[in-house]
C-alpha positions, 0 to 999 in steps of 0.5 A: 500500500506504500506504492498505491496509497491504498489502506490495509488493516496493518497491525504493528507487531503482527505485520512485517514488511518482507523486504525489511526481513530480507535485508536482515538476512545473510546472502549466503545459504549453506547447503544441506549435506546429504548422501549421494543416493538421497532422493532429490525429486520425483517427477511424473511421466506424462502418462501418454502410454499408461498410468503416469510413473513417479520417476525418482532421481538421486541427488549425486548422480543426477546433479553430476550428469546435469552439470556434465552434459551442460559442458559436453553437449552445449560446450558451456563457457563461463561467458555464455548466455544459455536459454532453454525454452522448456517448462520447468515442470517437465524434465527438460526444464528441471535438468537444463533450467533449474539444475544444469546451468546453475550447477555450472554457475551459468547465466541463463534466460528464464522465460515464462510465455509462449513463442507466438505472443505478442507475435511469432518473433518472440523467440528471435527478439529474446535472443537478440535482446539478451545476446543468447549464445546457446539456444535449446528448444523443441521441434514442435516450436520450430515447426510452428515458427516456420509456418509463421515466418513463411506467412510474415517476414516481420517474424522471420528470424532473418529480421533479427540479429541472431549473431550472438548464437553459437550453438542451437539444440532440439529436444523432446521428439525427433526433428524432421530433416526439413525442420532441421535444415530450416533451423540450421539455415535461418536460426543458426546462420549455417554456422551454429552446430545443432545438437539433436538430443535424445533422452528421457525423464527416466534418464535424467539428462542427455544420452545420445547427441552430437558433440558440437564441433566434434561430431559431424551432424546428419539431419534427423539423427541424434548421432552417437551416445555420450561417453560412457553410455552403452546404447544399443539396438536389440530385437524382442529377445534382447539380442543385438541387431545389425546396423541398418536393421530397426529394433528396440533402443536399450542401454546396457550399463548404468549411468549417473543420472538414471532413474532409481525407482518408481516411487512407491512401486519398485515392482513396476520399475523392474517390469517397465524398465528391466523386463524379463523378455529382454533378459532383465539386465537391459534398460528399455527406452521404449523407442524404435531405433535404427543405426546407420549401416556405415556411421552407426548413427542412431535415428529414433523412429518413434515409440514401440508401445503400439507394436510391442507390449512388454510385460503385458 
């Protein structure tokens, strides 16, 4: 009411000003030390293929992989301005807004809104205004902005100064080659590497992705697993299939940020992610995948749930 001049029912001794309390507090907040396997959070899957699962992540492994993949996938530098456009309520926002950039001490843009308001040039204006150097968004957003840009030059990326960008990325679904090429040409200026990332709520962080400047990219392919990630393509019995032949994406060995359990339902965790049909020792990603005959690059074809019913 000090700003508006309005009246409030103020009682001295009962009511306090928040800014006065905050001014009296220290800027330092000591961390709470916990064990590496202490639960950090529970995040529910979307439930698009069944009852939502409460994915439980650990403190040490998850934080390690969030920070490490920031450095590997995005080639993070101390002077970068990072922008992930995801909602914090989903795992992309958790790992690459709330945890990864902050664990690295990074500067980032946090945006609450939609890419088409007040017009479809909103993303490009944000990049230009805040000198974003690393940009991470979803193929769905890219495709919607392609349509808008084709209809109106004013919201086309060419109408904005995107010269601050050095790396651009995609997340959430496979990106079709046409959208990849548009993104590369009009947003990245044909100079920024595209990191087409494959991962899941359950994996906690990136699993298969190009390393910018090191991995030759191919439109529509997430290329190769990160160091230490033993991804493979197998048949319905868990046996490896030759490159060029489609199959089921699995991960053969543990990694730091892997799901620890489904909260309150360890049996469902085992059946969902380590099914006996695949031998019980392979992490089932649930995506149909093919590897290129020559390069071994991974291309994600889509979910297998409609064609393969694992564990009933």
